[in-house]
mmCIF file of the N, C-alpha and C atoms, coordinates in Angstrom:
data_MODEL
# 
_entry.id   MODEL 
# 
loop_
_atom_site.group_PDB 
_atom_site.id 
_atom_site.type_symbol 
_atom_site.label_atom_id 
_atom_site.label_alt_id 
_atom_site.label_comp_id 
_atom_site.label_asym_id 
_atom_site.label_entity_id 
_atom_site.label_seq_id 
_atom_site.pdbx_PDB_ins_code 
_atom_site.Cartn_x 
_atom_site.Cartn_y 
_atom_site.Cartn_z 
_atom_site.occupancy 
_atom_site.B_iso_or_equiv 
_atom_site.pdbx_formal_charge 
_atom_site.auth_seq_id 
_atom_site.auth_comp_id 
_atom_site.auth_asym_id 
_atom_site.auth_atom_id 
_atom_site.pdbx_PDB_model_num 
ATOM 1   N N  . MET A 1 1  ? 2.726   -6.533 -22.680 1.00 0.00 ? 1  MET A N  1 
ATOM 2   C CA . MET A 1 1  ? 3.404   -5.845 -21.841 1.00 0.00 ? 1  MET A CA 1 
ATOM 3   C C  . MET A 1 1  ? 4.752   -6.008 -21.285 1.00 0.00 ? 1  MET A C  1 
ATOM 4   N N  . LYS A 1 2  ? 5.199   -4.762 -21.888 1.00 0.00 ? 2  LYS A N  1 
ATOM 5   C CA . LYS A 1 2  ? 6.679   -4.935 -22.013 1.00 0.00 ? 2  LYS A CA 1 
ATOM 6   C C  . LYS A 1 2  ? 7.521   -4.398 -20.498 1.00 0.00 ? 2  LYS A C  1 
ATOM 7   N N  . TYR A 1 3  ? 7.033   -4.419 -20.022 1.00 0.00 ? 3  TYR A N  1 
ATOM 8   C CA . TYR A 1 3  ? 7.592   -4.077 -18.402 1.00 0.00 ? 3  TYR A CA 1 
ATOM 9   C C  . TYR A 1 3  ? 6.997   -4.729 -17.753 1.00 0.00 ? 3  TYR A C  1 
ATOM 10  N N  . TRP A 1 4  ? 6.517   -5.858 -17.532 1.00 0.00 ? 4  TRP A N  1 
ATOM 11  C CA . TRP A 1 4  ? 5.756   -7.022 -16.572 1.00 0.00 ? 4  TRP A CA 1 
ATOM 12  C C  . TRP A 1 4  ? 6.914   -6.961 -15.048 1.00 0.00 ? 4  TRP A C  1 
ATOM 13  N N  . LYS A 1 5  ? 8.206   -7.503 -15.876 1.00 0.00 ? 5  LYS A N  1 
ATOM 14  C CA . LYS A 1 5  ? 9.573   -7.577 -14.663 1.00 0.00 ? 5  LYS A CA 1 
ATOM 15  C C  . LYS A 1 5  ? 9.232   -6.653 -13.838 1.00 0.00 ? 5  LYS A C  1 
ATOM 16  N N  . LYS A 1 6  ? 9.490   -5.541 -14.489 1.00 0.00 ? 6  LYS A N  1 
ATOM 17  C CA . LYS A 1 6  ? 9.698   -4.281 -13.790 1.00 0.00 ? 6  LYS A CA 1 
ATOM 18  C C  . LYS A 1 6  ? 8.946   -3.894 -12.443 1.00 0.00 ? 6  LYS A C  1 
ATOM 19  N N  . MET A 1 7  ? 7.557   -4.800 -12.969 1.00 0.00 ? 7  MET A N  1 
ATOM 20  C CA . MET A 1 7  ? 6.568   -4.205 -11.907 1.00 0.00 ? 7  MET A CA 1 
ATOM 21  C C  . MET A 1 7  ? 6.630   -5.436 -11.045 1.00 0.00 ? 7  MET A C  1 
ATOM 22  N N  . ILE A 1 8  ? 6.938   -6.012 -10.740 1.00 0.00 ? 8  ILE A N  1 
ATOM 23  C CA . ILE A 1 8  ? 6.748   -7.377 -9.923  1.00 0.00 ? 8  ILE A CA 1 
ATOM 24  C C  . ILE A 1 8  ? 7.187   -6.894 -8.506  1.00 0.00 ? 8  ILE A C  1 
ATOM 25  N N  . ALA A 1 9  ? 8.622   -6.562 -8.443  1.00 0.00 ? 9  ALA A N  1 
ATOM 26  C CA . ALA A 1 9  ? 8.781   -5.938 -6.931  1.00 0.00 ? 9  ALA A CA 1 
ATOM 27  C C  . ALA A 1 9  ? 7.695   -5.216 -6.356  1.00 0.00 ? 9  ALA A C  1 
ATOM 28  N N  . PRO A 1 10 ? 7.297   -3.950 -7.239  1.00 0.00 ? 10 PRO A N  1 
ATOM 29  C CA . PRO A 1 10 ? 6.544   -3.268 -6.643  1.00 0.00 ? 10 PRO A CA 1 
ATOM 30  C C  . PRO A 1 10 ? 5.532   -3.684 -6.079  1.00 0.00 ? 10 PRO A C  1 
ATOM 31  N N  . ALA A 1 11 ? 4.760   -4.318 -7.052  1.00 0.00 ? 11 ALA A N  1 
ATOM 32  C CA . ALA A 1 11 ? 3.201   -4.923 -6.899  1.00 0.00 ? 11 ALA A CA 1 
ATOM 33  C C  . ALA A 1 11 ? 3.587   -6.013 -5.322  1.00 0.00 ? 11 ALA A C  1 
ATOM 34  N N  . ILE A 1 12 ? 4.997   -7.150 -5.207  1.00 0.00 ? 12 ILE A N  1 
ATOM 35  C CA . ILE A 1 12 ? 4.973   -7.572 -4.219  1.00 0.00 ? 12 ILE A CA 1 
ATOM 36  C C  . ILE A 1 12 ? 4.947   -6.926 -2.695  1.00 0.00 ? 12 ILE A C  1 
ATOM 37  N N  . ILE A 1 13 ? 5.512   -5.967 -3.419  1.00 0.00 ? 13 ILE A N  1 
ATOM 38  C CA . ILE A 1 13 ? 5.766   -4.533 -1.916  1.00 0.00 ? 13 ILE A CA 1 
ATOM 39  C C  . ILE A 1 13 ? 4.273   -4.113 -1.294  1.00 0.00 ? 13 ILE A C  1 
ATOM 40  N N  . VAL A 1 14 ? 3.605   -4.018 -2.136  1.00 0.00 ? 14 VAL A N  1 
ATOM 41  C CA . VAL A 1 14 ? 2.201   -3.120 -1.865  1.00 0.00 ? 14 VAL A CA 1 
ATOM 42  C C  . VAL A 1 14 ? 1.369   -4.557 -1.526  1.00 0.00 ? 14 VAL A C  1 
ATOM 43  N N  . LEU A 1 15 ? 1.526   -5.455 -2.146  1.00 0.00 ? 15 LEU A N  1 
ATOM 44  C CA . LEU A 1 15 ? 0.737   -6.526 -1.633  1.00 0.00 ? 15 LEU A CA 1 
ATOM 45  C C  . LEU A 1 15 ? 0.885   -7.131 -0.044  1.00 0.00 ? 15 LEU A C  1 
ATOM 46  N N  . VAL A 1 16 ? 2.246   -7.334 0.090   1.00 0.00 ? 16 VAL A N  1 
ATOM 47  C CA . VAL A 1 16 ? 2.818   -7.192 1.319   1.00 0.00 ? 16 VAL A CA 1 
ATOM 48  C C  . VAL A 1 16 ? 2.460   -6.802 2.553   1.00 0.00 ? 16 VAL A C  1 
ATOM 49  N N  . THR A 1 17 ? 2.388   -5.260 1.886   1.00 0.00 ? 17 THR A N  1 
ATOM 50  C CA . THR A 1 17 ? 2.206   -4.032 2.950   1.00 0.00 ? 17 THR A CA 1 
ATOM 51  C C  . THR A 1 17 ? 0.519   -3.955 3.140   1.00 0.00 ? 17 THR A C  1 
ATOM 52  N N  . VAL A 1 18 ? -0.250  -3.945 2.238   1.00 0.00 ? 18 VAL A N  1 
ATOM 53  C CA . VAL A 1 18 ? -1.606  -3.983 2.365   1.00 0.00 ? 18 VAL A CA 1 
ATOM 54  C C  . VAL A 1 18 ? -1.907  -5.300 2.692   1.00 0.00 ? 18 VAL A C  1 
ATOM 55  N N  . LEU A 1 19 ? -1.877  -6.196 2.655   1.00 0.00 ? 19 LEU A N  1 
ATOM 56  C CA . LEU A 1 19 ? -2.120  -7.763 3.691   1.00 0.00 ? 19 LEU A CA 1 
ATOM 57  C C  . LEU A 1 19 ? -1.383  -7.166 4.856   1.00 0.00 ? 19 LEU A C  1 
ATOM 58  N N  . TYR A 1 20 ? -0.672  -6.777 5.111   1.00 0.00 ? 20 TYR A N  1 
ATOM 59  C CA . TYR A 1 20 ? -0.275  -6.313 6.853   1.00 0.00 ? 20 TYR A CA 1 
ATOM 60  C C  . TYR A 1 20 ? -1.269  -5.261 7.263   1.00 0.00 ? 20 TYR A C  1 
ATOM 61  N N  . TYR A 1 21 ? -1.506  -4.243 6.848   1.00 0.00 ? 21 TYR A N  1 
ATOM 62  C CA . TYR A 1 21 ? -2.574  -3.490 7.127   1.00 0.00 ? 21 TYR A CA 1 
ATOM 63  C C  . TYR A 1 21 ? -3.842  -3.590 7.531   1.00 0.00 ? 21 TYR A C  1 
ATOM 64  N N  . ILE A 1 22 ? -4.353  -4.848 6.578   1.00 0.00 ? 22 ILE A N  1 
ATOM 65  C CA . ILE A 1 22 ? -5.557  -5.486 6.872   1.00 0.00 ? 22 ILE A CA 1 
ATOM 66  C C  . ILE A 1 22 ? -5.764  -6.211 8.258   1.00 0.00 ? 22 ILE A C  1 
ATOM 67  N N  . GLY A 1 23 ? -4.215  -7.104 8.028   1.00 0.00 ? 23 GLY A N  1 
ATOM 68  C CA . GLY A 1 23 ? -4.061  -7.725 9.584   1.00 0.00 ? 23 GLY A CA 1 
ATOM 69  C C  . GLY A 1 23 ? -3.915  -6.977 10.654  1.00 0.00 ? 23 GLY A C  1 
ATOM 70  N N  . ILE A 1 24 ? -3.665  -5.662 10.545  1.00 0.00 ? 24 ILE A N  1 
ATOM 71  C CA . ILE A 1 24 ? -4.242  -4.874 11.606  1.00 0.00 ? 24 ILE A CA 1 
ATOM 72  C C  . ILE A 1 24 ? -5.045  -4.531 12.046  1.00 0.00 ? 24 ILE A C  1 
ATOM 73  N N  . VAL A 1 25 ? -6.050  -4.072 10.847  1.00 0.00 ? 25 VAL A N  1 
ATOM 74  C CA . VAL A 1 25 ? -7.534  -3.873 10.874  1.00 0.00 ? 25 VAL A CA 1 
ATOM 75  C C  . VAL A 1 25 ? -7.917  -4.796 11.554  1.00 0.00 ? 25 VAL A C  1 
ATOM 76  N N  . VAL A 1 26 ? -7.550  -6.126 10.765  1.00 0.00 ? 26 VAL A N  1 
ATOM 77  C CA . VAL A 1 26 ? -8.678  -6.720 11.765  1.00 0.00 ? 26 VAL A CA 1 
ATOM 78  C C  . VAL A 1 26 ? -8.292  -7.635 13.435  1.00 0.00 ? 26 VAL A C  1 
ATOM 79  N N  . PHE A 1 27 ? -7.604  -7.341 13.307  1.00 0.00 ? 27 PHE A N  1 
ATOM 80  C CA . PHE A 1 27 ? -6.850  -7.912 14.898  1.00 0.00 ? 27 PHE A CA 1 
ATOM 81  C C  . PHE A 1 27 ? -7.709  -6.812 15.717  1.00 0.00 ? 27 PHE A C  1 
ATOM 82  N N  . PHE A 1 28 ? -7.690  -5.430 15.404  1.00 0.00 ? 28 PHE A N  1 
ATOM 83  C CA . PHE A 1 28 ? -8.297  -4.600 16.499  1.00 0.00 ? 28 PHE A CA 1 
ATOM 84  C C  . PHE A 1 28 ? -9.354  -4.447 16.432  1.00 0.00 ? 28 PHE A C  1 
ATOM 85  N N  . MET A 1 29 ? -9.874  -5.129 15.238  1.00 0.00 ? 29 MET A N  1 
ATOM 86  C CA . MET A 1 29 ? -11.698 -5.412 15.388  1.00 0.00 ? 29 MET A CA 1 
ATOM 87  C C  . MET A 1 29 ? -11.970 -6.572 16.177  1.00 0.00 ? 29 MET A C  1 
ATOM 88  N N  . ALA A 1 30 ? -11.530 -7.779 16.001  1.00 0.00 ? 30 ALA A N  1 
ATOM 89  C CA . ALA A 1 30 ? -11.535 -9.025 17.080  1.00 0.00 ? 30 ALA A CA 1 
ATOM 90  C C  . ALA A 1 30 ? -11.294 -8.676 18.628  1.00 0.00 ? 30 ALA A C  1 
ATOM 91  N N  . VAL A 1 31 ? -10.271 -7.721 19.150  1.00 0.00 ? 31 VAL A N  1 
ATOM 92  C CA . VAL A 1 31 ? -9.454  -7.523 20.641  1.00 0.00 ? 31 VAL A CA 1 
ATOM 93  C C  . VAL A 1 31 ? -10.544 -7.288 21.039  1.00 0.00 ? 31 VAL A C  1 
ATOM 94  N N  . PRO A 1 32 ? -11.002 -7.888 22.297  1.00 0.00 ? 32 PRO A N  1 
ATOM 95  C CA . PRO A 1 32 ? -12.569 -6.941 22.998  1.00 0.00 ? 32 PRO A CA 1 
ATOM 96  C C  . PRO A 1 32 ? -11.798 -6.143 23.807  1.00 0.00 ? 32 PRO A C  1 
ATOM 97  N N  . GLY A 1 33 ? -11.933 -4.774 24.584  1.00 0.00 ? 33 GLY A N  1 
ATOM 98  C CA . GLY A 1 33 ? -11.800 -4.227 25.470  1.00 0.00 ? 33 GLY A CA 1 
ATOM 99  C C  . GLY A 1 33 ? -11.095 -2.774 24.875  1.00 0.00 ? 33 GLY A C  1 
ATOM 100 N N  . VAL A 1 34 ? -10.927 -2.917 24.046  1.00 0.00 ? 34 VAL A N  1 
ATOM 101 C CA . VAL A 1 34 ? -9.784  -1.877 23.264  1.00 0.00 ? 34 VAL A CA 1 
ATOM 102 C C  . VAL A 1 34 ? -11.103 -0.307 23.172  1.00 0.00 ? 34 VAL A C  1 
ATOM 103 N N  . PRO A 1 35 ? -10.949 0.540  23.565  1.00 0.00 ? 35 PRO A N  1 
ATOM 104 C CA . PRO A 1 35 ? -11.432 1.882  23.547  1.00 0.00 ? 35 PRO A CA 1 
ATOM 105 C C  . PRO A 1 35 ? -12.186 2.183  22.266  1.00 0.00 ? 35 PRO A C  1 
ATOM 106 N N  . VAL A 1 36 ? -13.104 2.437  22.228  1.00 0.00 ? 36 VAL A N  1 
ATOM 107 C CA . VAL A 1 36 ? -14.009 2.947  20.537  1.00 0.00 ? 36 VAL A CA 1 
ATOM 108 C C  . VAL A 1 36 ? -13.158 3.926  19.681  1.00 0.00 ? 36 VAL A C  1 
ATOM 109 N N  . GLY A 1 37 ? -12.154 5.123  20.705  1.00 0.00 ? 37 GLY A N  1 
ATOM 110 C CA . GLY A 1 37 ? -11.591 5.945  19.880  1.00 0.00 ? 37 GLY A CA 1 
ATOM 111 C C  . GLY A 1 37 ? -10.332 5.558  19.379  1.00 0.00 ? 37 GLY A C  1 
ATOM 112 N N  . PHE A 1 38 ? -9.742  4.421  20.478  1.00 0.00 ? 38 PHE A N  1 
ATOM 113 C CA . PHE A 1 38 ? -8.630  3.861  19.498  1.00 0.00 ? 38 PHE A CA 1 
ATOM 114 C C  . PHE A 1 38 ? -8.785  3.307  18.619  1.00 0.00 ? 38 PHE A C  1 
ATOM 115 N N  . ARG A 1 39 ? -9.728  2.384  18.858  1.00 0.00 ? 39 ARG A N  1 
ATOM 116 C CA . ARG A 1 39 ? -9.828  1.357  17.602  1.00 0.00 ? 39 ARG A CA 1 
ATOM 117 C C  . ARG A 1 39 ? -10.300 1.685  16.183  1.00 0.00 ? 39 ARG A C  1 
ATOM 118 N N  . VAL A 1 40 ? -11.202 3.254  16.547  1.00 0.00 ? 40 VAL A N  1 
ATOM 119 C CA . VAL A 1 40 ? -11.350 3.665  15.004  1.00 0.00 ? 40 VAL A CA 1 
ATOM 120 C C  . VAL A 1 40 ? -9.862  3.931  14.826  1.00 0.00 ? 40 VAL A C  1 
ATOM 121 N N  . LEU A 1 41 ? -9.444  4.976  15.622  1.00 0.00 ? 41 LEU A N  1 
ATOM 122 C CA . LEU A 1 41 ? -8.149  5.196  14.689  1.00 0.00 ? 41 LEU A CA 1 
ATOM 123 C C  . LEU A 1 41 ? -7.238  4.020  14.482  1.00 0.00 ? 41 LEU A C  1 
ATOM 124 N N  . MET A 1 42 ? -6.887  3.107  14.631  1.00 0.00 ? 42 MET A N  1 
ATOM 125 C CA . MET A 1 42 ? -6.158  1.675  14.489  1.00 0.00 ? 42 MET A CA 1 
ATOM 126 C C  . MET A 1 42 ? -6.855  1.312  13.270  1.00 0.00 ? 42 MET A C  1 
ATOM 127 N N  . ILE A 1 43 ? -7.977  1.382  13.117  1.00 0.00 ? 43 ILE A N  1 
ATOM 128 C CA . ILE A 1 43 ? -8.823  1.017  11.770  1.00 0.00 ? 43 ILE A CA 1 
ATOM 129 C C  . ILE A 1 43 ? -8.793  1.721  10.662  1.00 0.00 ? 43 ILE A C  1 
ATOM 130 N N  . VAL A 1 44 ? -8.840  3.250  10.581  1.00 0.00 ? 44 VAL A N  1 
ATOM 131 C CA . VAL A 1 44 ? -9.162  4.043  9.685   1.00 0.00 ? 44 VAL A CA 1 
ATOM 132 C C  . VAL A 1 44 ? -7.782  4.531  9.103   1.00 0.00 ? 44 VAL A C  1 
ATOM 133 N N  . VAL A 1 45 ? -6.546  4.634  10.326  1.00 0.00 ? 45 VAL A N  1 
ATOM 134 C CA . VAL A 1 45 ? -4.745  5.019  9.622   1.00 0.00 ? 45 VAL A CA 1 
ATOM 135 C C  . VAL A 1 45 ? -4.550  3.740  8.651   1.00 0.00 ? 45 VAL A C  1 
ATOM 136 N N  . PRO A 1 46 ? -4.703  2.754  9.078   1.00 0.00 ? 46 PRO A N  1 
ATOM 137 C CA . PRO A 1 46 ? -3.983  1.468  8.285   1.00 0.00 ? 46 PRO A CA 1 
ATOM 138 C C  . PRO A 1 46 ? -5.009  1.255  6.691   1.00 0.00 ? 46 PRO A C  1 
ATOM 139 N N  . LEU A 1 47 ? -6.151  1.609  6.975   1.00 0.00 ? 47 LEU A N  1 
ATOM 140 C CA . LEU A 1 47 ? -7.220  1.707  5.467   1.00 0.00 ? 47 LEU A CA 1 
ATOM 141 C C  . LEU A 1 47 ? -6.716  3.032  4.687   1.00 0.00 ? 47 LEU A C  1 
ATOM 142 N N  . ILE A 1 48 ? -5.992  3.914  5.593   1.00 0.00 ? 48 ILE A N  1 
ATOM 143 C CA . ILE A 1 48 ? -5.912  5.368  4.611   1.00 0.00 ? 48 ILE A CA 1 
ATOM 144 C C  . ILE A 1 48 ? -4.689  4.884  3.916   1.00 0.00 ? 48 ILE A C  1 
ATOM 145 N N  . LEU A 1 49 ? -3.532  4.333  4.854   1.00 0.00 ? 49 LEU A N  1 
ATOM 146 C CA . LEU A 1 49 ? -2.243  4.294  4.202   1.00 0.00 ? 49 LEU A CA 1 
ATOM 147 C C  . LEU A 1 49 ? -2.227  3.617  3.089   1.00 0.00 ? 49 LEU A C  1 
ATOM 148 N N  . SER A 1 50 ? -3.419  2.195  3.626   1.00 0.00 ? 50 SER A N  1 
ATOM 149 C CA . SER A 1 50 ? -3.513  1.405  2.031   1.00 0.00 ? 50 SER A CA 1 
ATOM 150 C C  . SER A 1 50 ? -4.026  1.723  0.697   1.00 0.00 ? 50 SER A C  1 
ATOM 151 N N  . ALA A 1 51 ? -4.329  2.776  0.995   1.00 0.00 ? 51 ALA A N  1 
ATOM 152 C CA . ALA A 1 51 ? -5.266  3.961  -0.338  1.00 0.00 ? 51 ALA A CA 1 
ATOM 153 C C  . ALA A 1 51 ? -4.477  4.429  -0.671  1.00 0.00 ? 51 ALA A C  1 
ATOM 154 N N  . VAL A 1 52 ? -3.191  4.947  0.002   1.00 0.00 ? 52 VAL A N  1 
ATOM 155 C CA . VAL A 1 52 ? -1.933  5.819  -0.562  1.00 0.00 ? 52 VAL A CA 1 
ATOM 156 C C  . VAL A 1 52 ? -1.152  4.835  -1.193  1.00 0.00 ? 52 VAL A C  1 
ATOM 157 N N  . MET A 1 53 ? -0.610  3.536  -0.714  1.00 0.00 ? 53 MET A N  1 
ATOM 158 C CA . MET A 1 53 ? 0.399   2.871  -1.091  1.00 0.00 ? 53 MET A CA 1 
ATOM 159 C C  . MET A 1 53 ? -0.284  2.384  -2.506  1.00 0.00 ? 53 MET A C  1 
ATOM 160 N N  . ILE A 1 54 ? -1.617  1.998  -2.716  1.00 0.00 ? 54 ILE A N  1 
ATOM 161 C CA . ILE A 1 54 ? -1.764  1.508  -3.945  1.00 0.00 ? 54 ILE A CA 1 
ATOM 162 C C  . ILE A 1 54 ? -2.030  2.894  -5.033  1.00 0.00 ? 54 ILE A C  1 
ATOM 163 N N  . GLY A 1 55 ? -2.396  3.692  -5.030  1.00 0.00 ? 55 GLY A N  1 
ATOM 164 C CA . GLY A 1 55 ? -2.360  5.041  -5.567  1.00 0.00 ? 55 GLY A CA 1 
ATOM 165 C C  . GLY A 1 55 ? -0.974  5.510  -5.825  1.00 0.00 ? 55 GLY A C  1 
ATOM 166 N N  . VAL A 1 56 ? -0.014  5.084  -5.194  1.00 0.00 ? 56 VAL A N  1 
ATOM 167 C CA . VAL A 1 56 ? 1.276   5.433  -5.700  1.00 0.00 ? 56 VAL A CA 1 
ATOM 168 C C  . VAL A 1 56 ? 1.886   4.052  -6.345  1.00 0.00 ? 56 VAL A C  1 
ATOM 169 N N  . PHE A 1 57 ? 1.438   2.868  -6.186  1.00 0.00 ? 57 PHE A N  1 
ATOM 170 C CA . PHE A 1 57 ? 1.370   2.036  -7.127  1.00 0.00 ? 57 PHE A CA 1 
ATOM 171 C C  . PHE A 1 57 ? 1.350   2.163  -8.311  1.00 0.00 ? 57 PHE A C  1 
ATOM 172 N N  . ILE A 1 58 ? -0.004  2.633  -8.392  1.00 0.00 ? 58 ILE A N  1 
ATOM 173 C CA . ILE A 1 58 ? -0.669  2.900  -9.730  1.00 0.00 ? 58 ILE A CA 1 
ATOM 174 C C  . ILE A 1 58 ? 0.121   3.987  -10.861 1.00 0.00 ? 58 ILE A C  1 
ATOM 175 N N  . SER A 1 59 ? 1.009   5.110  -9.839  1.00 0.00 ? 59 SER A N  1 
ATOM 176 C CA . SER A 1 59 ? 1.528   6.036  -10.521 1.00 0.00 ? 59 SER A CA 1 
ATOM 177 C C  . SER A 1 59 ? 2.495   5.618  -10.881 1.00 0.00 ? 59 SER A C  1 
ATOM 178 N N  . ARG A 1 60 ? 3.287   4.425  -9.812  1.00 0.00 ? 60 ARG A N  1 
ATOM 179 C CA . ARG A 1 60 ? 4.476   3.917  -10.679 1.00 0.00 ? 60 ARG A CA 1 
ATOM 180 C C  . ARG A 1 60 ? 4.508   2.972  -11.737 1.00 0.00 ? 60 ARG A C  1 
ATOM 181 N N  . ILE A 1 61 ? 3.427   2.115  -11.916 1.00 0.00 ? 61 ILE A N  1 
ATOM 182 C CA . ILE A 1 61 ? 3.151   1.849  -13.233 1.00 0.00 ? 61 ILE A CA 1 
ATOM 183 C C  . ILE A 1 61 ? 3.049   2.185  -14.335 1.00 0.00 ? 61 ILE A C  1 
ATOM 184 N N  . LYS A 1 62 ? 2.233   3.871  -14.241 1.00 0.00 ? 62 LYS A N  1 
ATOM 185 C CA . LYS A 1 62 ? 2.231   4.361  -15.414 1.00 0.00 ? 62 LYS A CA 1 
ATOM 186 C C  . LYS A 1 62 ? 3.516   5.099  -15.663 1.00 0.00 ? 62 LYS A C  1 
ATOM 187 N N  . GLU A 1 63 ? 4.829   5.109  -14.714 1.00 0.00 ? 63 GLU A N  1 
ATOM 188 C CA . GLU A 1 63 ? 6.154   5.976  -15.043 1.00 0.00 ? 63 GLU A CA 1 
ATOM 189 C C  . GLU A 1 63 ? 6.903   4.723  -15.544 1.00 0.00 ? 63 GLU A C  1 
ATOM 190 N N  . ILE A 1 64 ? 6.562   3.600  -15.058 1.00 0.00 ? 64 ILE A N  1 
ATOM 191 C CA . ILE A 1 64 ? 7.580   2.359  -15.709 1.00 0.00 ? 64 ILE A CA 1 
ATOM 192 C C  . ILE A 1 64 ? 6.806   1.885  -17.386 1.00 0.00 ? 64 ILE A C  1 
ATOM 193 N N  . GLN A 1 65 ? 5.679   1.941  -17.584 1.00 0.00 ? 65 GLN A N  1 
ATOM 194 C CA . GLN A 1 65 ? 5.108   1.810  -19.029 1.00 0.00 ? 65 GLN A CA 1 
ATOM 195 C C  . GLN A 1 65 ? 5.282   3.272  -19.665 1.00 0.00 ? 65 GLN A C  1 
ATOM 196 N N  . GLY A 1 66 ? 5.489   4.499  -19.225 1.00 0.00 ? 66 GLY A N  1 
ATOM 197 C CA . GLY A 1 66 ? 5.607   5.319  -19.815 1.00 0.00 ? 66 GLY A CA 1 
ATOM 198 C C  . GLY A 1 66 ? 7.685   5.525  -20.031 1.00 0.00 ? 66 GLY A C  1 
ATOM 199 N N  . GLY A 1 67 ? 8.028   4.825  -20.005 1.00 0.00 ? 67 GLY A N  1 
ATOM 200 C CA . GLY A 1 67 ? 9.453   4.640  -20.380 1.00 0.00 ? 67 GLY A CA 1 
ATOM 201 C C  . GLY A 1 67 ? 10.232  5.138  -18.750 1.00 0.00 ? 67 GLY A C  1 
ATOM 202 N N  . GLU A 1 68 ? 10.096  5.618  -18.283 1.00 0.00 ? 68 GLU A N  1 
ATOM 203 C CA . GLU A 1 68 ? 10.700  6.307  -16.777 1.00 0.00 ? 68 GLU A CA 1 
ATOM 204 C C  . GLU A 1 68 ? 10.801  5.400  -15.982 1.00 0.00 ? 68 GLU A C  1 
ATOM 205 N N  . GLU A 1 69 ? 12.161  4.898  -15.871 1.00 0.00 ? 69 GLU A N  1 
ATOM 206 C CA . GLU A 1 69 ? 12.544  3.787  -14.816 1.00 0.00 ? 69 GLU A CA 1 
ATOM 207 C C  . GLU A 1 69 ? 12.933  4.018  -13.871 1.00 0.00 ? 69 GLU A C  1 
ATOM 208 N N  . ASP A 1 70 ? 13.708  5.095  -14.160 1.00 0.00 ? 70 ASP A N  1 
ATOM 209 C CA . ASP A 1 70 ? 14.795  5.424  -12.736 1.00 0.00 ? 70 ASP A CA 1 
ATOM 210 C C  . ASP A 1 70 ? 13.908  6.871  -11.955 1.00 0.00 ? 70 ASP A C  1 
ATOM 211 N N  . ASP A 1 71 ? 13.844  7.081  -11.241 1.00 0.00 ? 71 ASP A N  1 
ATOM 212 C CA . ASP A 1 71 ? 13.173  8.491  -10.664 1.00 0.00 ? 71 ASP A CA 1 
ATOM 213 C C  . ASP A 1 71 ? 14.279  9.254  -10.281 1.00 0.00 ? 71 ASP A C  1 
ATOM 214 N N  . LEU A 1 72 ? 15.456  8.703  -9.621  1.00 0.00 ? 72 LEU A N  1 
ATOM 215 C CA . LEU A 1 72 ? 16.705  9.408  -9.748  1.00 0.00 ? 72 LEU A CA 1 
ATOM 216 C C  . LEU A 1 72 ? 16.836  10.534 -10.959 1.00 0.00 ? 72 LEU A C  1 
ATOM 217 N N  . SER A 1 73 ? 16.436  10.122 -11.894 1.00 0.00 ? 73 SER A N  1 
ATOM 218 C CA . SER A 1 73 ? 16.725  11.279 -13.053 1.00 0.00 ? 73 SER A CA 1 
ATOM 219 C C  . SER A 1 73 ? 16.468  12.685 -13.128 1.00 0.00 ? 73 SER A C  1 
ATOM 220 N N  . GLN A 1 74 ? 14.593  12.921 -12.428 1.00 0.00 ? 74 GLN A N  1 
ATOM 221 C CA . GLN A 1 74 ? 14.264  13.483 -11.778 1.00 0.00 ? 74 GLN A CA 1 
ATOM 222 C C  . GLN A 1 74 ? 15.111  14.962 -10.995 1.00 0.00 ? 74 GLN A C  1 
ATOM 223 N N  . TYR A 1 75 ? 16.179  14.181 -10.267 1.00 0.00 ? 75 TYR A N  1 
ATOM 224 C CA . TYR A 1 75 ? 16.891  15.304 -9.485  1.00 0.00 ? 75 TYR A CA 1 
ATOM 225 C C  . TYR A 1 75 ? 18.036  15.506 -9.876  1.00 0.00 ? 75 TYR A C  1 
# 
C-alpha cells in the first residue's frame, strides 16, 4: 500500500463523522417522549449521511490509489 499516508486523514474524518452520526441515532433512540415521526427522521437521516460518507471515502481511496491525489486538477 503505497499511498497509505494520504489515506489517513480521510479515514479519520470519516470515522469521527460516522461515530457522530451513530451517536445521534443512539441518542434519539434512548430519549423518551420524542414523537415517532421526528424520531424516525432523526434516525434515518444520519444513517443515510453515514452511508454517503462511506461511499465518498471509498471513491477517494480509489482516486488516491489511481494516482490522482489532487482533485483540483479536474477543474
